[in-house]
C-alpha positions as CSV (number, residue, x, y, z in Angstrom):
1,X,5.0,24.5,-0.8
2,X,1.5,23.3,-0.2
3,X,0.8,20.3,1.9
4,X,-1.2,17.4,0.4
5,X,-3.4,15.0,2.4
6,X,-3.3,11.4,1.1
7,X,-5.2,8.4,2.1
8,X,-3.2,5.1,2.4
9,X,-5.0,1.8,2.7
10,X,-3.2,-0.7,5.0
11,X,-4.1,-4.3,4.4
12,X,-3.1,-7.2,6.5
13,X,-4.9,-9.9,8.4
14,X,-2.5,-9.2,11.3
15,X,-3.1,-6.0,13.3
16,X,0.5,-6.0,14.4
17,X,1.7,-5.9,10.8
18,X,-0.7,-3.0,10.0
19,X,0.8,-1.2,13.0
20,X,4.4,-1.8,11.8
21,X,3.4,-0.5,8.3
22,X,1.7,2.6,9.8
23,X,4.8,3.3,11.9
24,X,7.2,2.8,9.0
25,X,5.3,5.2,6.7
26,X,4.5,7.8,9.4
27,X,1.9,10.5,9.2
28,X,4.4,12.8,7.3
29,X,6.6,10.7,4.9
30,X,7.7,14.0,3.3
31,X,7.4,17.7,4.1
32,X,4.7,18.2,1.5
33,X,2.7,15.0,2.2
34,X,0.5,14.2,5.2
35,X,-1.0,10.7,5.4
36,X,-4.2,9.4,6.9
37,X,-4.7,5.7,7.1
38,X,-7.7,3.4,6.5
39,X,-7.3,-0.3,7.4
40,X,-8.5,-3.6,6.1
41,X,-8.1,-7.1,7.6
42,X,-9.9,-9.0,4.8
43,X,-10.2,-9.0,1.1
44,X,-13.8,-7.8,1.3
45,X,-12.9,-4.9,3.6
46,X,-10.1,-3.9,1.3
47,X,-12.5,-3.8,-1.8
48,X,-15.1,-1.9,0.2
49,X,-12.6,0.7,1.2
50,X,-11.4,1.1,-2.4
51,X,-15.0,1.5,-3.5
52,X,-15.9,4.0,-0.6
53,X,-12.9,6.2,-0.3
54,X,-10.5,8.1,-2.6
55,X,-7.5,5.8,-1.9
56,X,-4.2,7.4,-3.0
57,X,-2.1,4.3,-2.2
58,X,-2.6,0.7,-1.2
59,X,0.1,-0.8,1.1
60,X,-0.6,-4.5,1.1
61,X,0.8,-7.4,3.1
62,X,2.0,-10.0,0.7
63,X,2.1,-12.6,3.4
64,X,-1.5,-12.1,4.6
65,X,-3.8,-15.1,4.7
66,X,-6.1,-16.3,3.2
67,X,-5.9,-13.4,0.7
68,X,-2.4,-12.2,0.0
69,X,-1.6,-8.7,-1.0
70,X,-0.2,-9.7,-4.4
71,X,-3.5,-11.3,-5.3
72,X,-5.5,-8.3,-4.1
73,X,-3.2,-6.0,-6.1
74,X,-3.8,-7.9,-9.2
75,X,-7.5,-8.1,-8.7
76,X,-7.8,-4.3,-8.1
77,X,-5.7,-3.6,-11.2
78,X,-8.0,-5.9,-13.3
79,X,-11.3,-4.6,-11.9
80,X,-10.8,-0.9,-11.6
81,X,-10.2,1.4,-14.6
82,X,-8.2,3.8,-12.4
83,X,-6.7,1.6,-9.7
84,X,-4.7,3.3,-6.9
85,X,-1.0,2.7,-6.9
86,X,0.0,-0.4,-5.0
87,X,3.0,-1.4,-2.9
88,X,3.3,-4.9,-1.6
89,X,5.4,-5.9,1.4
90,X,7.0,-9.3,0.8
91,X,9.1,-11.6,3.0
92,X,11.4,-12.8,0.2
93,X,13.1,-10.6,-2.4
94,X,12.7,-13.5,-4.8
95,X,8.9,-12.8,-4.8
96,X,9.4,-9.6,-6.7
97,X,8.7,-11.5,-10.0
98,X,5.3,-12.4,-8.7
99,X,4.6,-8.8,-7.7
100,X,5.7,-7.7,-11.1
101,X,3.2,-10.1,-12.7
102,X,0.5,-8.6,-10.5
103,X,1.4,-5.2,-11.9
104,X,2.4,-3.9,-8.4
105,X,4.0,-0.4,-8.6
106,X,6.6,-1.1,-5.8
107,X,7.7,-3.7,-3.3
108,X,9.2,-3.5,0.1
109,X,10.8,-6.4,2.0
110,X,10.2,-7.3,5.6
111,X,11.4,-6.1,8.1
112,X,10.3,-2.6,7.0
113,X,13.0,0.1,7.1
114,X,11.3,3.4,7.9
115,X,13.6,5.4,5.7
116,X,13.1,3.1,2.6
117,X,9.4,2.8,3.3
118,X,8.8,6.6,3.6
119,X,10.8,7.2,0.4
120,X,8.9,4.5,-1.5
121,X,5.5,5.8,-0.3
122,X,6.5,9.4,-1.1
123,X,7.6,8.4,-4.7
124,X,4.4,6.5,-5.3
125,X,2.2,9.3,-4.0
126,X,4.0,12.0,-6.0
127,X,4.2,10.1,-9.3
128,X,1.1,7.9,-9.4
129,X,-1.6,9.2,-7.1
130,X,-3.9,12.0,-8.4
131,X,-3.0,15.5,-7.1
């Protein structure tokens, strides 16, 4: 089985949240996937990274301020013909309806569980991201 290197964009205005997301995903969420991370703390940085890199997955903080991950996910889906898959981390499971409206591919709920996070990221990278 060959190993695939994927680029995951982590977005949050809080560096501690980005650290927690990185740790929950890990550099090897599955035996056939290796992950490298790029990070954004603002909406503008997030869009620049989507423009400048081949992003395989966007992991977005739904609680970020002033630009939340759900809004960024929707904007990227609207503006890019081939938008990367998106996963938004939310604080309340009840916000899944809003993420669904934003055409988010998956949601995770704080606090992040490493097993669930790695499984979700693996599924998105295998089924949505280009090989």
